[in-house]
BAVOZA-857824 format. One record per residue (C-alpha): x, y, z. Coordinates in nm, 2 decimals. Layout:
<recs>
<rec px="X" py="Y" pz="Z"/>
...
</recs>
This chain:
<recs>
<rec px="28.32" py="15.60" pz="32.30"/>
<rec px="27.94" py="15.51" pz="32.29"/>
<rec px="27.74" py="15.82" pz="32.39"/>
<rec px="27.34" py="15.83" pz="32.40"/>
<rec px="27.27" py="16.10" pz="32.16"/>
<rec px="27.08" py="16.33" pz="32.43"/>
<rec px="27.33" py="16.26" pz="32.69"/>
<rec px="27.59" py="16.39" pz="32.48"/>
<rec px="27.41" py="16.73" pz="32.37"/>
<rec px="27.33" py="16.79" pz="32.74"/>
<rec px="27.71" py="16.77" pz="32.77"/>
<rec px="27.76" py="16.98" pz="32.47"/>
<rec px="27.53" py="17.23" pz="32.56"/>
<rec px="27.70" py="17.25" pz="32.93"/>
<rec px="28.04" py="17.25" pz="32.74"/>
<rec px="27.93" py="17.55" pz="32.53"/>
<rec px="27.77" py="17.75" pz="32.79"/>
<rec px="28.10" py="17.72" pz="32.99"/>
<rec px="28.31" py="17.87" pz="32.70"/>
<rec px="28.05" py="18.13" pz="32.65"/>
<rec px="28.11" py="18.24" pz="33.00"/>
<rec px="28.54" py="18.22" pz="32.95"/>
<rec px="28.45" py="18.41" pz="32.61"/>
<rec px="28.28" py="18.68" pz="32.79"/>
<rec px="28.55" py="18.73" pz="33.09"/>
<rec px="28.80" py="18.73" pz="32.81"/>
<rec px="28.97" py="19.06" pz="32.65"/>
<rec px="29.02" py="18.90" pz="32.30"/>
<rec px="28.87" py="19.08" pz="31.96"/>
<rec px="28.48" py="18.98" pz="31.96"/>
<rec px="28.59" py="18.78" pz="31.58"/>
<rec px="28.84" py="18.61" pz="31.78"/>
<rec px="28.61" py="18.50" pz="32.07"/>
<rec px="28.33" py="18.37" pz="31.77"/>
<rec px="28.61" py="18.18" pz="31.64"/>
<rec px="28.74" py="18.01" pz="31.96"/>
<rec px="28.36" py="17.93" pz="32.08"/>
<rec px="28.31" py="17.72" pz="31.74"/>
<rec px="28.61" py="17.58" pz="31.79"/>
<rec px="28.56" py="17.43" pz="32.12"/>
<rec px="28.19" py="17.33" pz="32.03"/>
<rec px="28.38" py="17.12" pz="31.74"/>
<rec px="28.61" py="16.98" pz="32.00"/>
<rec px="28.37" py="16.88" pz="32.23"/>
<rec px="28.16" py="16.67" pz="31.94"/>
<rec px="28.49" py="16.54" pz="31.88"/>
<rec px="28.51" py="16.41" pz="32.26"/>
<rec px="28.65" py="16.69" pz="32.51"/>
<rec px="28.68" py="16.62" pz="32.84"/>
<rec px="28.34" py="16.56" pz="33.01"/>
<rec px="28.52" py="16.74" pz="33.33"/>
<rec px="28.79" py="16.98" pz="33.35"/>
<rec px="28.95" py="17.20" pz="33.61"/>
<rec px="28.95" py="17.60" pz="33.62"/>
<rec px="29.23" py="17.62" pz="33.40"/>
<rec px="29.01" py="17.37" pz="33.12"/>
<rec px="29.26" py="17.04" pz="33.19"/>
<rec px="29.09" py="16.70" pz="33.18"/>
<rec px="29.03" py="16.58" pz="33.53"/>
<rec px="28.85" py="16.26" pz="33.67"/>
<rec px="28.45" py="16.27" pz="33.78"/>
<rec px="28.17" py="16.11" pz="33.92"/>
<rec px="28.14" py="15.87" pz="33.60"/>
<rec px="28.45" py="15.94" pz="33.47"/>
<rec px="28.70" py="15.74" pz="33.73"/>
<rec px="29.03" py="15.53" pz="33.62"/>
<rec px="29.08" py="15.18" pz="33.71"/>
<rec px="29.36" py="14.96" pz="33.74"/>
<rec px="29.49" py="14.78" pz="33.45"/>
<rec px="29.34" py="14.43" pz="33.42"/>
<rec px="29.62" py="14.30" pz="33.28"/>
<rec px="29.95" py="14.47" pz="33.46"/>
<rec px="30.23" py="14.32" pz="33.22"/>
<rec px="30.57" py="14.22" pz="33.33"/>
<rec px="30.67" py="14.20" pz="33.70"/>
<rec px="30.81" py="14.49" pz="33.88"/>
<rec px="31.20" py="14.41" pz="34.00"/>
<rec px="31.40" py="14.60" pz="34.22"/>
<rec px="31.55" py="14.91" pz="34.05"/>
<rec px="31.91" py="15.03" pz="34.10"/>
<rec px="31.97" py="15.37" pz="33.98"/>
<rec px="32.30" py="15.50" pz="33.98"/>
<rec px="32.20" py="15.77" pz="34.26"/>
<rec px="32.07" py="15.66" pz="34.65"/>
<rec px="32.09" py="15.31" pz="34.79"/>
<rec px="32.20" py="15.03" pz="34.58"/>
<rec px="32.03" py="14.68" pz="34.58"/>
<rec px="32.24" py="14.42" pz="34.62"/>
<rec px="32.31" py="14.22" pz="34.31"/>
<rec px="32.16" py="13.89" pz="34.49"/>
<rec px="31.80" py="14.06" pz="34.54"/>
<rec px="31.79" py="14.23" pz="34.20"/>
<rec px="31.58" py="13.92" pz="34.04"/>
<rec px="31.32" py="13.93" pz="34.30"/>
<rec px="30.99" py="14.07" pz="34.21"/>
<rec px="30.87" py="14.38" pz="34.44"/>
<rec px="30.60" py="14.15" pz="34.52"/>
<rec px="30.82" py="13.94" pz="34.72"/>
<rec px="30.86" py="14.24" pz="34.97"/>
<rec px="30.52" py="14.24" pz="35.10"/>
<rec px="30.46" py="14.14" pz="35.48"/>
<rec px="30.33" py="13.77" pz="35.48"/>
<rec px="30.15" py="13.68" pz="35.81"/>
<rec px="30.37" py="13.89" pz="36.02"/>
<rec px="30.70" py="13.77" pz="35.90"/>
<rec px="30.85" py="13.79" pz="35.59"/>
<rec px="31.06" py="13.50" pz="35.38"/>
<rec px="31.19" py="13.45" pz="35.02"/>
<rec px="30.97" py="13.33" pz="34.84"/>
<rec px="31.02" py="12.96" pz="34.79"/>
<rec px="31.19" py="12.95" pz="35.10"/>
<rec px="31.12" py="12.71" pz="35.38"/>
<rec px="31.30" py="12.91" pz="35.64"/>
<rec px="31.15" py="13.23" pz="35.74"/>
<rec px="31.38" py="13.54" pz="35.85"/>
<rec px="31.37" py="13.91" pz="35.87"/>
<rec px="31.35" py="14.18" pz="35.62"/>
<rec px="31.75" py="14.22" pz="35.47"/>
<rec px="31.83" py="14.59" pz="35.60"/>
<rec px="31.99" py="14.61" pz="35.25"/>
<rec px="31.66" py="14.68" pz="35.09"/>
<rec px="31.50" py="15.04" pz="35.17"/>
<rec px="31.09" py="14.99" pz="35.18"/>
<rec px="30.84" py="15.27" pz="35.06"/>
<rec px="30.68" py="15.44" pz="35.36"/>
<rec px="30.33" py="15.30" pz="35.34"/>
<rec px="30.51" py="14.89" pz="35.27"/>
<rec px="30.74" py="14.95" pz="35.57"/>
<rec px="30.45" py="15.05" pz="35.81"/>
<rec px="30.31" py="14.69" pz="35.71"/>
<rec px="30.59" py="14.55" pz="35.93"/>
<rec px="30.65" py="14.49" pz="36.31"/>
<rec px="30.95" py="14.80" pz="36.36"/>
<rec px="31.15" py="14.53" pz="36.47"/>
<rec px="31.12" py="14.38" pz="36.16"/>
<rec px="31.27" py="14.64" pz="35.95"/>
<rec px="31.59" py="14.77" pz="36.09"/>
<rec px="31.73" py="15.11" pz="35.97"/>
<rec px="31.97" py="15.11" pz="35.68"/>
<rec px="32.31" py="15.17" pz="35.68"/>
<rec px="32.33" py="15.27" pz="35.30"/>
<rec px="32.58" py="15.27" pz="35.05"/>
<rec px="32.57" py="15.57" pz="34.87"/>
<rec px="32.93" py="15.53" pz="34.65"/>
<rec px="32.96" py="15.67" pz="34.30"/>
<rec px="32.85" py="15.45" pz="34.01"/>
<rec px="33.16" py="15.26" pz="33.85"/>
<rec px="33.35" py="15.48" pz="33.59"/>
<rec px="33.22" py="15.34" pz="33.25"/>
<rec px="33.36" py="15.14" pz="32.98"/>
<rec px="33.35" py="15.41" pz="32.70"/>
<rec px="33.38" py="15.72" pz="32.83"/>
<rec px="33.34" py="15.93" pz="32.50"/>
<rec px="33.03" py="15.73" pz="32.40"/>
<rec px="32.73" py="15.92" pz="32.38"/>
<rec px="32.32" py="15.92" pz="32.41"/>
<rec px="32.09" py="16.20" pz="32.32"/>
<rec px="31.77" py="16.32" pz="32.40"/>
<rec px="31.56" py="16.53" pz="32.18"/>
<rec px="31.29" py="16.74" pz="32.41"/>
<rec px="31.08" py="16.82" pz="32.08"/>
<rec px="30.86" py="17.12" pz="32.02"/>
<rec px="30.51" py="17.03" pz="32.02"/>
<rec px="30.36" py="17.34" pz="32.11"/>
<rec px="30.24" py="17.35" pz="32.48"/>
<rec px="30.27" py="16.97" pz="32.58"/>
<rec px="30.57" py="16.73" pz="32.58"/>
<rec px="30.73" py="16.49" pz="32.37"/>
<rec px="31.09" py="16.37" pz="32.39"/>
<rec px="31.30" py="16.07" pz="32.19"/>
<rec px="31.59" py="15.86" pz="32.35"/>
<rec px="31.86" py="15.81" pz="32.15"/>
<rec px="32.10" py="15.55" pz="32.29"/>
<rec px="32.38" py="15.36" pz="32.11"/>
<rec px="32.20" py="15.04" pz="32.17"/>
<rec px="31.82" py="15.14" pz="32.12"/>
<rec px="31.59" py="15.42" pz="32.08"/>
<rec px="31.28" py="15.56" pz="32.32"/>
<rec px="31.02" py="15.84" pz="32.31"/>
<rec px="30.87" py="15.97" pz="32.64"/>
<rec px="30.52" py="16.08" pz="32.57"/>
<rec px="30.39" py="16.16" pz="32.23"/>
<rec px="30.31" py="16.53" pz="32.24"/>
<rec px="30.12" py="16.82" pz="32.22"/>
<rec px="29.93" py="17.12" pz="32.17"/>
<rec px="29.57" py="17.07" pz="32.08"/>
<rec px="29.23" py="17.24" pz="32.09"/>
<rec px="29.23" py="17.54" pz="31.82"/>
<rec px="29.28" py="17.89" pz="31.85"/>
<rec px="29.48" py="18.15" pz="31.72"/>
<rec px="29.83" py="18.06" pz="31.62"/>
<rec px="29.79" py="17.73" pz="31.78"/>
<rec px="29.98" py="17.40" pz="31.64"/>
<rec px="29.86" py="17.01" pz="31.62"/>
<rec px="30.15" py="16.93" pz="31.86"/>
<rec px="30.09" py="16.53" pz="31.78"/>
<rec px="30.15" py="16.57" pz="31.37"/>
<rec px="30.45" py="16.79" pz="31.48"/>
<rec px="30.60" py="16.48" pz="31.71"/>
<rec px="30.53" py="16.23" pz="31.46"/>
<rec px="30.69" py="16.43" pz="31.19"/>
<rec px="30.99" py="16.46" pz="31.38"/>
<rec px="31.02" py="16.11" pz="31.48"/>
<rec px="30.95" py="16.01" pz="31.13"/>
<rec px="31.22" py="16.22" pz="30.97"/>
<rec px="31.45" py="16.07" pz="31.30"/>
<rec px="31.39" py="15.75" pz="31.18"/>
<rec px="31.54" py="15.82" pz="30.84"/>
<rec px="31.83" py="15.95" pz="30.98"/>
<rec px="31.91" py="15.66" pz="31.18"/>
<rec px="31.83" py="15.36" pz="30.99"/>
<rec px="32.03" py="15.11" pz="31.24"/>
<rec px="31.71" py="15.14" pz="31.44"/>
<rec px="31.50" py="14.98" pz="31.19"/>
<rec px="31.21" py="15.22" pz="31.23"/>
<rec px="31.12" py="15.07" pz="31.56"/>
<rec px="31.09" py="15.21" pz="31.87"/>
<rec px="31.22" py="14.99" pz="32.15"/>
<rec px="30.97" py="15.12" pz="32.42"/>
<rec px="30.70" py="15.42" pz="32.44"/>
<rec px="30.63" py="15.57" pz="32.77"/>
<rec px="30.34" py="15.74" pz="32.83"/>
<rec px="30.34" py="15.94" pz="33.15"/>
<rec px="29.99" py="16.02" pz="33.23"/>
<rec px="29.68" py="16.02" pz="33.04"/>
<rec px="29.64" py="16.40" pz="32.92"/>
<rec px="29.59" py="16.51" pz="32.55"/>
<rec px="29.91" py="16.72" pz="32.56"/>
<rec px="30.11" py="16.44" pz="32.63"/>
<rec px="29.94" py="16.13" pz="32.42"/>
<rec px="29.80" py="16.37" pz="32.15"/>
<rec px="30.02" py="16.19" pz="31.88"/>
<rec px="29.91" py="15.81" pz="31.97"/>
<rec px="29.68" py="15.84" pz="31.68"/>
<rec px="29.92" py="15.98" pz="31.40"/>
<rec px="30.17" py="15.71" pz="31.56"/>
<rec px="29.98" py="15.44" pz="31.46"/>
<rec px="29.94" py="15.53" pz="31.10"/>
<rec px="30.30" py="15.64" pz="31.04"/>
<rec px="30.44" py="15.31" pz="31.00"/>
<rec px="30.67" py="15.28" pz="31.27"/>
<rec px="30.66" py="14.96" pz="31.50"/>
<rec px="30.67" py="14.95" pz="31.84"/>
<rec px="30.82" py="14.69" pz="32.07"/>
<rec px="30.70" py="14.80" pz="32.41"/>
<rec px="30.47" py="15.02" pz="32.62"/>
<rec px="30.48" py="15.13" pz="32.97"/>
<rec px="30.24" py="15.35" pz="33.14"/>
<rec px="30.07" py="15.44" pz="33.47"/>
<rec px="29.80" py="15.18" pz="33.44"/>
<rec px="29.50" py="15.35" pz="33.41"/>
<rec px="29.25" py="15.17" pz="33.22"/>
<rec px="28.88" py="15.35" pz="33.07"/>
<rec px="28.69" py="15.33" pz="32.78"/>
<rec px="28.66" py="15.70" pz="32.79"/>
<rec px="28.81" py="16.04" pz="32.78"/>
<rec px="29.18" py="16.03" pz="32.72"/>
<rec px="29.21" py="15.74" pz="32.97"/>
<rec px="29.03" py="15.57" pz="32.69"/>
<rec px="29.31" py="15.66" pz="32.45"/>
<rec px="29.60" py="15.57" pz="32.64"/>
<rec px="29.45" py="15.20" pz="32.71"/>
<rec px="29.37" py="15.17" pz="32.30"/>
<rec px="29.74" py="15.29" pz="32.25"/>
<rec px="29.82" py="15.02" pz="32.47"/>
<rec px="29.65" py="14.74" pz="32.30"/>
<rec px="29.73" py="14.83" pz="31.96"/>
<rec px="30.07" py="14.89" pz="32.00"/>
<rec px="30.11" py="14.56" pz="32.20"/>
<rec px="29.88" py="14.36" pz="31.97"/>
<rec px="29.74" py="14.25" pz="32.27"/>
<rec px="30.06" py="14.10" pz="32.38"/>
<rec px="30.02" py="14.28" pz="32.75"/>
<rec px="30.17" py="13.97" pz="32.94"/>
<rec px="30.54" py="14.03" pz="32.76"/>
<rec px="30.53" py="14.37" pz="32.56"/>
<rec px="30.38" py="14.61" pz="32.86"/>
<rec px="30.43" py="14.71" pz="33.21"/>
<rec px="30.17" py="14.92" pz="33.42"/>
<rec px="30.38" py="15.14" pz="33.67"/>
<rec px="30.15" py="15.13" pz="33.98"/>
<rec px="30.24" py="15.27" pz="34.29"/>
<rec px="30.04" py="14.99" pz="34.46"/>
<rec px="30.30" py="14.79" pz="34.28"/>
<rec px="30.60" py="14.95" pz="34.42"/>
<rec px="30.77" py="14.83" pz="34.74"/>
<rec px="31.11" py="14.92" pz="34.70"/>
<rec px="31.24" py="15.26" pz="34.74"/>
<rec px="31.51" py="15.24" pz="34.49"/>
<rec px="31.25" py="15.28" pz="34.25"/>
<rec px="31.09" py="14.96" pz="33.97"/>
<rec px="31.21" py="14.83" pz="33.66"/>
<rec px="31.17" py="14.55" pz="33.43"/>
<rec px="31.23" py="14.43" pz="33.07"/>
<rec px="30.98" py="14.64" pz="32.94"/>
<rec px="31.09" py="14.98" pz="33.14"/>
<rec px="31.46" py="14.89" pz="33.10"/>
<rec px="31.48" py="14.71" pz="32.70"/>
<rec px="31.85" py="14.84" pz="32.70"/>
<rec px="32.20" py="14.74" pz="32.75"/>
<rec px="32.37" py="15.02" pz="32.75"/>
<rec px="32.15" py="15.25" pz="32.99"/>
<rec px="31.94" py="15.19" pz="33.32"/>
<rec px="31.58" py="15.31" pz="33.35"/>
<rec px="31.44" py="15.32" pz="33.65"/>
<rec px="31.05" py="15.41" pz="33.74"/>
<rec px="30.89" py="15.59" pz="34.02"/>
<rec px="30.54" py="15.68" pz="34.13"/>
<rec px="30.29" py="15.61" pz="33.87"/>
<rec px="29.92" py="15.55" pz="33.87"/>
<rec px="29.80" py="15.59" pz="34.22"/>
<rec px="29.43" py="15.51" pz="34.20"/>
<rec px="29.40" py="15.41" pz="34.58"/>
<rec px="29.47" py="15.80" pz="34.59"/>
<rec px="29.15" py="15.92" pz="34.38"/>
<rec px="28.94" py="16.08" pz="34.68"/>
<rec px="29.24" py="16.28" pz="34.83"/>
<rec px="29.34" py="16.64" pz="34.74"/>
<rec px="29.45" py="16.70" pz="34.39"/>
<rec px="29.46" py="16.30" pz="34.27"/>
<rec px="29.11" py="16.38" pz="34.07"/>
<rec px="29.41" py="16.56" pz="33.83"/>
<rec px="29.59" py="16.32" pz="33.59"/>
<rec px="29.86" py="16.51" pz="33.65"/>
<rec px="29.97" py="16.34" pz="33.95"/>
<rec px="29.94" py="16.02" pz="33.84"/>
<rec px="30.26" py="16.08" pz="33.62"/>
<rec px="30.50" py="15.81" pz="33.59"/>
<rec px="30.84" py="15.90" pz="33.72"/>
<rec px="31.12" py="15.84" pz="33.50"/>
<rec px="31.49" py="15.81" pz="33.54"/>
<rec px="31.78" py="15.73" pz="33.28"/>
<rec px="32.14" py="15.65" pz="33.39"/>
<rec px="32.42" py="15.61" pz="33.13"/>
<rec px="32.72" py="15.60" pz="33.27"/>
<rec px="32.75" py="15.88" pz="33.51"/>
<rec px="32.50" py="16.08" pz="33.28"/>
<rec px="32.16" py="16.12" pz="33.43"/>
<rec px="31.82" py="16.25" pz="33.31"/>
<rec px="31.49" py="16.23" pz="33.50"/>
<rec px="31.14" py="16.32" pz="33.33"/>
<rec px="30.86" py="16.42" pz="33.57"/>
<rec px="30.56" py="16.42" pz="33.36"/>
<rec px="30.33" py="16.65" pz="33.53"/>
<rec px="30.36" py="16.56" pz="33.88"/>
<rec px="30.25" py="16.86" pz="34.06"/>
<rec px="30.35" py="17.01" pz="34.40"/>
<rec px="30.16" py="16.81" pz="34.67"/>
<rec px="30.20" py="16.45" pz="34.43"/>
<rec px="30.60" py="16.53" pz="34.45"/>
<rec px="30.58" py="16.58" pz="34.79"/>
<rec px="30.39" py="16.28" pz="34.86"/>
<rec px="30.63" py="16.09" pz="34.64"/>
<rec px="30.95" py="16.22" pz="34.84"/>
<rec px="30.75" py="16.14" pz="35.15"/>
<rec px="30.70" py="15.74" pz="35.01"/>
<rec px="31.09" py="15.74" pz="34.95"/>
<rec px="31.20" py="15.93" pz="35.27"/>
<rec px="31.44" py="15.65" pz="35.36"/>
<rec px="31.60" py="15.72" pz="34.99"/>
<rec px="31.55" py="16.04" pz="34.81"/>
<rec px="31.88" py="16.02" pz="34.68"/>
<rec px="31.74" py="15.84" pz="34.39"/>
<rec px="31.59" py="16.17" pz="34.24"/>
<rec px="31.93" py="16.33" pz="34.21"/>
<rec px="32.01" py="16.40" pz="33.83"/>
<rec px="32.17" py="16.60" pz="33.64"/>
<rec px="31.89" py="16.67" pz="33.38"/>
<rec px="31.57" py="16.74" pz="33.47"/>
<rec px="31.26" py="16.80" pz="33.26"/>
<rec px="31.04" py="17.00" pz="33.46"/>
<rec px="30.71" py="16.90" pz="33.51"/>
<rec px="30.40" py="17.07" pz="33.35"/>
<rec px="30.54" py="17.29" pz="33.14"/>
<rec px="30.67" py="17.55" pz="33.38"/>
<rec px="30.34" py="17.58" pz="33.59"/>
<rec px="30.41" py="17.73" pz="33.91"/>
<rec px="30.29" py="17.40" pz="34.05"/>
<rec px="30.55" py="17.18" pz="33.89"/>
<rec px="30.86" py="17.28" pz="34.07"/>
<rec px="30.92" py="17.40" pz="34.43"/>
<rec px="31.26" py="17.42" pz="34.65"/>
<rec px="31.21" py="17.07" pz="34.83"/>
<rec px="31.21" py="16.91" pz="34.48"/>
<rec px="31.48" py="17.12" pz="34.31"/>
<rec px="31.71" py="17.05" pz="34.63"/>
<rec px="31.65" py="16.70" pz="34.61"/>
<rec px="31.73" py="16.65" pz="34.21"/>
<rec px="32.00" py="16.93" pz="34.23"/>
<rec px="32.00" py="16.94" pz="33.84"/>
<rec px="32.29" py="17.08" pz="33.63"/>
<rec px="32.06" py="17.13" pz="33.34"/>
<rec px="31.62" py="17.20" pz="33.30"/>
<rec px="31.44" py="17.20" pz="33.03"/>
<rec px="31.10" py="17.34" pz="32.98"/>
<rec px="30.87" py="17.14" pz="32.74"/>
<rec px="30.61" py="17.42" pz="32.66"/>
<rec px="30.42" py="17.65" pz="32.37"/>
<rec px="30.58" py="17.93" pz="32.23"/>
<rec px="30.36" py="18.32" pz="32.30"/>
<rec px="30.23" py="18.33" pz="31.92"/>
<rec px="29.93" py="18.03" pz="31.99"/>
<rec px="29.63" py="18.20" pz="32.20"/>
<rec px="29.40" py="17.90" pz="32.21"/>
<rec px="29.27" py="17.77" pz="32.54"/>
<rec px="29.50" py="17.48" pz="32.56"/>
<rec px="29.82" py="17.67" pz="32.44"/>
<rec px="30.11" py="17.84" pz="32.67"/>
<rec px="29.91" py="18.15" pz="32.69"/>
<rec px="29.57" py="18.00" pz="32.81"/>
<rec px="29.74" py="17.82" pz="33.11"/>
<rec px="30.00" py="18.07" pz="33.17"/>
<rec px="30.31" py="17.86" pz="33.13"/>
<rec px="30.54" py="17.90" pz="33.20"/>
<rec px="30.53" py="18.10" pz="33.51"/>
<rec px="30.80" py="18.38" pz="33.63"/>
<rec px="30.77" py="18.24" pz="33.97"/>
<rec px="30.89" py="17.90" pz="33.84"/>
<rec px="31.18" py="18.05" pz="33.66"/>
<rec px="31.26" py="18.26" pz="33.95"/>
<rec px="31.29" py="17.93" pz="34.15"/>
<rec px="31.49" py="17.80" pz="33.92"/>
<rec px="31.74" py="18.08" pz="33.91"/>
<rec px="31.74" py="18.25" pz="34.24"/>
<rec px="31.91" py="18.13" pz="34.59"/>
<rec px="31.92" py="17.92" pz="34.78"/>
<rec px="31.83" py="17.62" pz="34.52"/>
<rec px="31.90" py="17.72" pz="34.20"/>
<rec px="31.98" py="17.50" pz="33.85"/>
<rec px="32.36" py="17.47" pz="33.90"/>
<rec px="32.50" py="17.49" pz="33.52"/>
<rec px="32.52" py="17.87" pz="33.39"/>
<rec px="32.43" py="17.98" pz="33.04"/>
<rec px="32.76" py="18.09" pz="32.83"/>
<rec px="32.58" py="18.41" pz="32.78"/>
<rec px="32.24" py="18.53" pz="32.95"/>
<rec px="31.96" py="18.56" pz="32.73"/>
<rec px="31.62" py="18.75" pz="32.76"/>
<rec px="31.33" py="18.54" pz="32.70"/>
<rec px="30.95" py="18.57" pz="32.84"/>
<rec px="30.69" py="18.44" pz="33.10"/>
<rec px="30.34" py="18.46" pz="33.23"/>
<rec px="30.28" py="18.65" pz="33.59"/>
<rec px="29.95" py="18.44" pz="33.51"/>
<rec px="29.72" py="18.30" pz="33.26"/>
<rec px="29.58" py="18.49" pz="32.94"/>
<rec px="29.77" py="18.80" pz="33.01"/>
<rec px="30.09" py="18.95" pz="32.83"/>
<rec px="30.40" py="18.79" pz="32.87"/>
<rec px="30.72" py="18.97" pz="33.09"/>
<rec px="31.04" py="18.96" pz="32.97"/>
<rec px="31.28" py="18.75" pz="33.19"/>
<rec px="31.69" py="18.74" pz="33.19"/>
<rec px="31.76" py="18.36" pz="33.21"/>
<rec px="32.14" py="18.32" pz="33.27"/>
<rec px="32.12" py="17.95" pz="33.44"/>
<rec px="32.12" py="17.62" pz="33.23"/>
<rec px="31.75" py="17.65" pz="33.15"/>
<rec px="31.61" py="17.62" pz="32.81"/>
<rec px="31.23" py="17.63" pz="32.65"/>
<rec px="31.10" py="17.42" pz="32.33"/>
<rec px="30.88" py="17.76" pz="32.34"/>
<rec px="31.18" py="18.01" pz="32.35"/>
<rec px="31.44" py="17.78" pz="32.11"/>
<rec px="31.26" py="17.54" pz="31.95"/>
<rec px="31.33" py="17.14" pz="31.98"/>
<rec px="31.62" py="17.14" pz="32.22"/>
<rec px="31.91" py="16.83" pz="32.19"/>
<rec px="32.10" py="16.73" pz="32.48"/>
<rec px="32.41" py="16.52" pz="32.40"/>
<rec px="32.55" py="16.34" pz="32.71"/>
<rec px="32.88" py="16.10" pz="32.72"/>
<rec px="32.88" py="15.84" pz="32.96"/>
<rec px="33.16" py="16.02" pz="33.18"/>
<rec px="32.87" py="16.29" pz="33.23"/>
<rec px="32.97" py="16.56" pz="33.03"/>
<rec px="32.69" py="16.79" pz="32.84"/>
<rec px="32.65" py="17.01" pz="32.53"/>
<rec px="32.26" py="17.15" pz="32.44"/>
<rec px="32.16" py="17.21" pz="32.10"/>
<rec px="31.87" py="17.47" pz="32.08"/>
<rec px="31.68" py="17.59" pz="31.74"/>
<rec px="31.62" py="17.24" pz="31.55"/>
<rec px="31.29" py="17.24" pz="31.39"/>
<rec px="31.10" py="17.54" pz="31.53"/>
</recs>
């Protein structure tokens, strides 16, 4: 990023003054405060966020606004996840753009006879509003269970890698492999870790143990442009691991974390965005069954569906200055097993998403939920939990030894209030642990932890290290913890 020298110094000075104020408020030891200040200034010189919220997260600002990807990549097609309304086979190969209102009437592409929109296809709320009421009949949904899989014993594994405060997961399938986000913690401080390096080191070891994947990731999904989700992009670029396709939220810039996302997209696809990339933008989505294509779902043995994504049209709305609320939400179906990845979608944006999918909120009903935003209190609520009805919940989070500004301690993750929502009636995580375990959470940021007893099937990477969830196509799950931490 090219910035004029004087401009850079002004931002550095402003950032340093902000850090100084934070230090004066801190209860930390003076020596630790000096170390944190020095680390923060170095981070700013290395391209730290220009705009931050009160919790130190990068946000958009007056001269840092994302643009839509100029090349969208592959067209989006109708998704068909196991849960919710199932789109008919005859409509699956129609791009979602086919369902935009056209001249007050609707027709299939390349079709002479105009006809009404088929009632089998639910639309997102804002798309439905573009039609006359008489054109969009209410649905008679088919919510039958998915067909029994051919191989009940076939397995997939999801590795929720310990990356400190951040997120990175490896999806291990019989027919391929994917990565969801690239970890992890950054920014220095006592006990801090380099989450990006941790993720790439785990990935390299994984590839060595699985030579059948030919050292190639079929698709990398980036949920959104925040450093704790893309911090391993630079290390991955020099790891020797090949990448076939990339999926992200389409946000594009030459600056900040969005610039890093843009650079990774272009590097990993070698510029062949038309065939190796998909932007998942809200403006491109039409149907309330989600979106898919050959980048989102390159697998023959699983079904992958994307929801939500870049919503640049909402940047002026409350909360959408935070990249969290532009997260790509992903669902993996493997036979009768299902996994949902929420990125860092916050409560208000999650409500907007549920409103958009109001004809078909059942698509979010999944067995294993990776909680949004590392256990923040704005990452989960009863409404969303009721829709997902998870059997197992995963927290990708830091441990309590790290005391840097971008650590779990600095953000207060996981919050005790979030853990209470996950365990307390009337809506809870469905399965139980084999025996209750005593872990910890934060009442708020930058305070000591408090112990909490976890009796439900809630697992945290900061508590237990890398978590590996194994699922069979018949929908049976086992959880292994303590891997590599």
